[in-house]
C-alpha positions in Angstrom: 0.0 0.0 0.0 2.2 2.8 -1.3 0.8 5.9 -2.9 2.4 6.8 -6.2 0.8 10.2 -6.8 -0.8 12.6 -4.4 -3.5 15.2 -4.6 -3.9 17.1 -1.3 -7.3 18.4 -0.1 -7.6 20.6 3.0 -10.5 20.0 5.4 -11.7 23.5 6.2 -13.7 22.3 9.2 -12.6 19.7 11.8 -13.6 16.2 10.7 -15.7 15.1 13.6 -16.8 11.6 12.5 -15.3 8.5 14.2 -14.1 5.7 11.9 -17.2 3.8 12.9 -19.5 6.7 12.0 -17.7 7.2 8.7 -18.2 3.4 8.0 -22.0 3.8 8.5 -22.1 6.8 6.1 -20.2 5.0 3.3 -22.5 2.0 3.3 -25.2 3.9 1.3 -22.8 4.2 -1.6 -21.4 0.7 -2.0 -19.9 0.0 -5.4 -22.3 -1.6 -7.9 -21.1 -2.9 -11.2 -22.3 -1.2 -14.4 -25.6 -2.4 -15.7 -25.9 -3.1 -19.4 -26.7 0.5 -20.1 -24.5 2.3 -17.6 -21.4 4.0 -19.0 -19.7 4.1 -15.6 -20.2 3.3 -11.9 -18.4 4.5 -8.8 -18.8 3.3 -5.2 -17.0 2.3 -2.0 -15.2 -1.0 -1.5 -13.0 -2.3 1.3 -9.4 -0.9 1.1 -8.3 -4.5 1.8 -10.2 -5.8 -1.3 -11.4 -9.3 -1.0 -9.6 -9.7 2.4 -11.6 -6.9 4.0 -15.2 -6.7 5.3 -15.2 -3.0 6.3 -15.2 0.1 4.1 -12.8 1.9 6.3 -9.4 0.8 7.6 -7.8 2.7 10.5 -4.2 2.6 11.5 -3.3 5.0 14.3 -4.9 8.3 13.6 -5.4 7.7 9.9 -8.3 6.1 8.1 -8.0 4.7 4.6 -11.0 4.5 2.2 -11.2 3.2 -1.3 -13.5 3.8 -4.3 -13.9 1.5 -7.2 -14.6 3.0 -10.6 -15.9 0.8 -13.4 -16.2 2.2 -16.9 -17.4 0.8 -20.2 -14.9 1.3 -23.0 -16.6 2.2 -26.2 -14.2 4.0 -28.6 -15.6 7.0 -30.5 -14.2 5.5 -33.7 -16.3 2.3 -33.3 -19.5 4.3 -32.8 -18.6 6.6 -35.7 -17.9 3.6 -38.1 -21.1 1.8 -37.1 -23.1 5.1 -37.5 -21.6 5.6 -41.0 -22.6 2.1 -42.0 -26.2 2.5 -40.8 -26.5 6.0 -42.4 -25.2 4.7 -45.7 -27.6 1.7 -45.6 -30.5 4.0 -44.9 -29.6 6.4 -47.6 -29.3 3.6 -50.2 -32.5 1.9 -49.1 -34.6 5.0 -49.1 -32.8 6.9 -51.8 -32.5 10.1 -49.8 -30.0 12.1 -47.9 -29.6 11.8 -44.1 -29.0 15.2 -42.5 -27.3 16.2 -39.3 -30.2 16.0 -36.9 -31.2 12.5 -38.0 -27.6 11.4 -38.1 -27.2 12.4 -34.5 -30.3 10.4 -33.5 -28.9 7.4 -35.3 -25.6 7.8 -33.6 -27.4 7.8 -30.2 -29.2 4.6 -31.1 -25.9 3.0 -32.2 -24.2 4.0 -29.0 -27.1 2.6 -26.9 -27.0 -0.7 -28.9 -23.2 -1.1 -28.6 -22.8 -0.1 -24.9 -23.9 -3.4 -23.4 -21.2 -5.2 -25.5 -18.4 -2.9 -24.5 -15.5 -4.1 -22.3 -15.3 -2.8 -18.8 -12.3 -1.3 -17.0 -12.0 -1.3 -13.2 -9.8 1.2 -11.4 -9.2 1.7 -7.6 -8.9 5.1 -6.1 -7.4 5.1 -2.6 -7.4 8.0 -0.1 -6.9 8.5 3.6 -8.2 11.0 6.1 -5.7 12.7 8.4 -8.1 14.6 10.8 -5.3 15.9 13.0 -3.7 17.6 10.1 -7.0 18.5 8.5 -6.0 16.8 5.3 -7.4 14.2 2.8 -4.7 12.6 0.8 -5.8 11.1 -2.5 -3.6 8.7 -4.6 -4.1 10.0 -8.1 -2.3 12.4 -10.5 -5.7 13.4 -12.0 -7.7 16.4 -10.7 -11.0 15.0 -12.3 -10.6 11.7 -10.6 -9.8 13.4 -7.2 -13.0 15.5 -7.7 -15.0 12.3 -8.4 -13.9 10.8 -5.1 -14.7 14.0 -3.3 -18.1 14.1 -4.8 -18.8 10.5 -3.8 -17.6 11.4 -0.3 -19.9 14.4 -0.2 -22.8 12.3 -1.3 -22.0 9.8 1.5 -21.5 12.4 4.3 -24.1 15.0 3.2 -21.4 17.7 3.1 -17.6 17.9 3.1 -16.2 21.5 3.4 -12.8 21.3 1.6 -10.4 23.5 -0.3 -7.3 23.2 -2.4 -4.2 23.9 -0.3 -3.0 27.5 -0.4 0.4 28.4 0.9 1.8 31.8 1.8 4.6 31.7 -0.8 4.3 30.7 -4.4 5.7 27.1 -4.8 6.9 28.0 -8.2 8.8 31.0 -6.9 10.3 29.1 -4.0 11.4 26.2 -6.2 12.8 28.6 -8.8 14.9 30.1 -6.0 16.1 26.7 -5.0 17.4 26.1 -8.5 18.9 29.5 -8.7 20.7 29.0 -5.4 21.4 25.4 -6.2 20.1 24.4 -2.8 16.7 23.5 -1.3 15.5 23.9 2.3 13.5 22.1 4.9 15.2 18.6 4.4 14.7 18.8 0.7 17.4 18.2 -1.9 17.2 18.8 -5.6 17.1 15.7 -7.8 17.2 15.3 -11.6 13.9 16.3 -13.1 12.3 19.7 -13.7 9.9 21.6 -16.0 10.6 25.3 -16.7 8.3 27.7 -18.5 8.2 31.3 -19.6 5.5 33.2 -17.7 4.9 35.4 -20.8 4.5 32.5 -23.2 3.0 29.3 -21.7 4.0 27.3 -24.7 7.7 28.0 -24.1 8.5 25.0 -21.9 11.7 23.2 -21.2 11.6 19.7 -19.7 14.6 18.1 -18.1 14.5 14.4 -17.1 17.4 12.5 -15.5 19.7 15.4 -15.8 22.0 17.3 -13.5 20.0 20.4 -12.7 22.8 22.3 -10.9 24.5 23.5 -14.1 25.3 26.9 -15.6 22.9 26.1 -18.5 20.0 25.8 -16.1 21.0 28.9 -14.3 21.2 30.8 -17.6 17.6 29.7 -18.4 16.5 31.0 -14.9 18.4 34.2 -15.5 16.3 34.6 -18.7 13.2 34.6 -16.5 12.2 30.9 -16.9 10.2 29.8 -13.9 9.8 26.3 -12.3 6.6 24.5 -13.0 7.7 21.2 -11.3 10.8 20.0 -9.6 12.2 16.6 -8.6 13.2 16.5 -5.0 14.2 14.1 -2.3 12.9 14.7 1.3 14.9 13.5 4.2 16.6 10.8 2.1 13.3 8.9 2.3 10.7 10.3 -0.1 11.5 11.0 -3.7 8.9 12.8 -5.9 8.1 15.5 -8.4 6.5 18.6 -6.7 4.3 20.8 -9.0 3.5 24.4 -8.5 -0.1 23.5 -7.7 1.1 21.3 -4.9 0.2 18.1 -6.6 2.9 15.5 -6.1 3.8 12.8 -8.7 6.1 9.8 -9.1 6.3 9.3 -5.3 8.9 6.7 -4.2 9.6 5.7 -0.7 13.3 5.0 -0.6 14.2 1.9 1.4 10.8 1.6 3.0 9.7 -1.3 0.8 12.5 -3.3 2.3 11.9 -1.9 5.8 8.2 -3.0 5.6 9.3 -6.5 4.7 11.8 -6.6 7.6 9.3 -5.4 10.3 7.9 -8.8 11.1 6.5 -11.9 9.6 3.0 -11.3 8.4 0.2 -13.9 8.5 -2.2 -12.0 6.2 -2.6 -9.4 3.5 -4.3 -7.2 6.2 -1.2 -7.3 8.4 1.0 -6.4 5.4 -1.4 -3.5 4.6 -1.3 -2.3 8.1 2.5 -2.2 8.2 2.8 -0.4 4.9 0.1 2.1 5.7 1.7 2.8 9.1 5.1 3.4 7.5 3.7 5.5 4.6 1.4 7.7 6.7 4.1 8.4 9.3 6.7 9.5 6.7 4.1 11.5 4.7 3.1 13.4 7.8 6.7 14.7 8.2 6.9 15.3 4.5 3.7 17.4 4.3 4.8 19.4 7.4 8.1 20.3 5.8 6.5 20.8 2.3 4.1 23.4 3.7 6.8 25.0 5.8 9.1 25.4 2.8 6.3 27.4 1.1 5.6 29.6 4.1 2.9 27.5 5.7 -0.7 26.8 4.9 -3.1 29.8 4.8 -5.9 29.5 7.4 -8.8 27.4 6.1 -6.8 26.2 3.1 
């Protein structure tokens, strides 16, 4: 159980529900597979998968939840080709032209007829609540998928006052200064990936991957007013990631902790393994988030 990407959400009011109360609220939105005519379905499952019976899994002061998304895959090209065939057959049989409005209706009929035959794709979306830090941590690089989980959680709870994290200093400005000075702060060190852009021309982008960023060439770009969009960093020799200027975090790697979780103790079940990994991850991320926010001047009140 190791998050690979992180979207942070700030809880703007204290989260008062106990894990048991949260469990009761999630039950009303259990995952249900797509019916023949549903394009997608989203609902709660146990974070432990088949090994779990509850929809919440608490370790220490953190509670993990998991949504399952099922989507029918029906490519636009398949619908278009089938529509073309049906339109051509109709025009030939009736010796007349099919115009836009009728074609759109035929396309809708084709879509409805093909949807039950489409393959389905299942994806899991994990997140955990950190009430003491007023945070919800979502394992996804996608803002729309994070919003889908938030909407499901709102539906389950009735309301969920949240906001995107706002810090007192611009992350882009701070990380630009780190590169200019060739040194980061707050237990961060600069790694080998970055994206620079020209604030006056958003299409003017420079991406560096697996390169030494502490070079005269990079400093010259920064002197020419390039700004940091994202930067690869290592925190405390334990968490490696790419930090973006919107505070999304990608390509998270927990250095050495995979081996550490395997050395903690013999595990008798998948649930015990999950507990060990969740405990290690949440502990390290708590320190990581604290220093991340501090590096950018701290979180503004209420997000």
